[in-house]
C-alpha positions as CSV (number, residue, x, y, z in Angstrom):
1,M,5.7,11.0,-13.1
2,S,5.4,7.3,-12.6
3,R,3.2,6.0,-9.8
4,V,3.9,2.8,-7.9
5,G,1.5,1.0,-5.6
6,L,2.2,-1.7,-3.0
7,E,0.6,-3.2,0.0
8,A,1.9,-2.6,3.4
9,T,3.5,-5.7,4.9
10,G,4.0,-4.9,8.5
11,G,7.1,-2.8,7.9
12,Y,8.9,-5.1,5.5
13,E,8.0,-2.7,2.7
14,R,10.0,0.2,4.3
15,A,13.3,-0.4,2.5
16,L,11.5,-0.7,-0.9
17,V,9.5,2.5,-0.2
18,N,12.6,4.4,0.7
19,A,14.5,3.2,-2.4
20,L,11.6,4.1,-4.7
21,H,11.1,7.4,-3.1
22,D,14.8,8.2,-3.5
23,R,14.3,7.6,-7.2
24,G,11.6,10.2,-7.4
25,L,8.7,7.8,-7.9
26,E,5.2,8.6,-6.6
27,L,4.2,6.0,-4.1
28,V,0.9,4.7,-2.8
29,V,1.2,2.3,0.1
30,H,-2.1,0.5,0.6
31,Q,-3.2,-1.0,3.8
32,P,-4.2,-4.7,3.5
33,I,-7.8,-3.9,4.4
34,E,-8.0,-1.4,1.5
35,I,-7.0,-4.0,-1.0
36,K,-9.4,-6.6,0.6
37,L,-12.3,-4.2,0.4
38,F,-11.3,-3.1,-3.2
39,A,-11.3,-6.8,-4.2
40,R,-14.8,-7.2,-2.6
41,L,-16.0,-4.1,-4.6
42,K,-14.7,-5.7,-7.8
43,R,-16.3,-9.0,-6.8
44,L,-12.9,-10.9,-6.9
45,R,-12.7,-13.9,-4.7
46,A,-9.7,-15.7,-6.2
47,K,-6.4,-14.9,-4.6
48,N,-2.9,-15.4,-6.0
49,D,0.2,-13.2,-6.7
50,R,-0.9,-12.4,-10.3
51,I,-4.4,-11.4,-9.3
52,D,-3.1,-9.4,-6.3
53,A,-0.7,-7.5,-8.5
54,K,-3.5,-6.5,-10.9
55,L,-5.7,-5.6,-8.0
56,I,-3.1,-3.4,-6.3
57,A,-2.3,-1.7,-9.7
58,S,-6.0,-1.1,-10.3
59,A,-6.5,0.3,-6.7
60,T,-3.4,2.5,-7.2
61,A,-4.8,3.9,-10.4
62,Q,-8.0,4.9,-8.6
63,V,-6.2,7.1,-6.1
64,D,-7.0,10.7,-6.9
65,A,-4.1,12.4,-5.0
66,V,-1.1,11.0,-3.3
67,K,-0.7,12.1,0.3
68,A,2.5,13.5,1.6
69,A,4.9,11.0,3.1
70,A,4.7,10.4,6.8
71,D,7.0,12.5,9.0
72,P,10.2,10.5,9.5
73,R,10.2,11.4,13.2
74,L,7.0,9.3,13.6
75,V,8.4,6.1,12.2
76,E,9.5,4.7,15.6
77,L,6.0,5.5,17.1
78,A,4.3,3.9,14.1
79,E,6.3,0.7,14.5
80,R,4.9,0.3,18.0
81,L,1.3,0.7,17.0
82,T,-0.8,-2.3,16.1
83,A,-4.1,-2.4,14.3
84,Y,-6.4,-5.3,14.7
85,E,-8.6,-6.4,11.8
86,P,-11.8,-8.4,12.7
87,A,-11.8,-11.9,11.5
């Protein structure tokens, strides 16, 4: 099975996640803080689309097991929740 990783973008990723899930792909949706910390672990400071794509692919490959998808009944609640990341 193919695995696809992407970074959450405040809900903008939902349509892509649904489309990929419908095609039977294994998905890993990373929170931005996960990718930021993974970059720090790898000592990467530069940031551009190409570097980000490689970083997300590498972080996705490191995931041991993919968690079950969130319950669709909780989507509306999740949209109302906001997480704050310290500056």
